[in-house]
C-alpha positions in Angstrom: 27.8 15.5 -5.4 28.2 14.4 -8.9 24.9 15.0 -10.6 25.3 12.3 -13.1 25.5 9.6 -10.7 22.3 10.6 -8.8 19.2 8.4 -9.0 15.8 9.9 -8.8 15.9 9.4 -5.0 19.0 11.2 -4.3 18.0 13.9 -6.7 14.6 14.5 -4.8 16.4 14.2 -1.4 19.1 16.8 -2.6 16.6 19.3 -4.3 13.5 19.0 -1.8 15.6 18.2 1.5 12.7 15.6 2.3 13.1 11.7 2.5 12.7 9.9 -0.6 12.1 6.2 -1.2 12.7 3.9 -4.1 9.7 1.2 -4.3 11.0 -2.0 -5.9 8.3 -3.9 -7.9 7.7 -6.6 -10.6 9.6 -10.0 -11.2 12.5 -10.4 -13.3 14.8 -8.4 -15.5 14.1 -4.6 -16.5 12.3 -3.3 -18.4 9.3 -5.5 -16.4 7.0 -7.1 -19.0 3.6 -4.7 -19.5 1.4 -7.7 -18.7 2.5 -7.2 -15.0 1.3 -3.7 -15.0 -2.2 -4.1 -13.9 -1.0 -6.8 -11.2 1.7 -4.3 -9.7 -0.7 -1.4 -10.1 -3.4 -3.0 -7.6 -0.9 -4.4 -5.4 0.8 -0.9 -4.9 -2.2 1.4 -4.9 -2.4 1.9 -1.2 1.3 3.2 -1.4 0.4 5.4 -4.3 -2.9 7.0 -2.6 -0.7 7.5 0.9 2.0 9.4 -1.2 -0.5 11.7 -2.4 -1.8 12.6 1.1 1.3 13.2 2.7 
């Protein structure tokens, strides 16, 4: 596989042989404005904590 074309999820799967996921959050175009940070964080804290205990 061409490493230049890999995204983070693909790199993770290839190197760790485990499932990888991309969580899409935020509204608008990238980069997401910093004023959305706390709302995104608060809405997604559950999956962040769950990822730590897996």
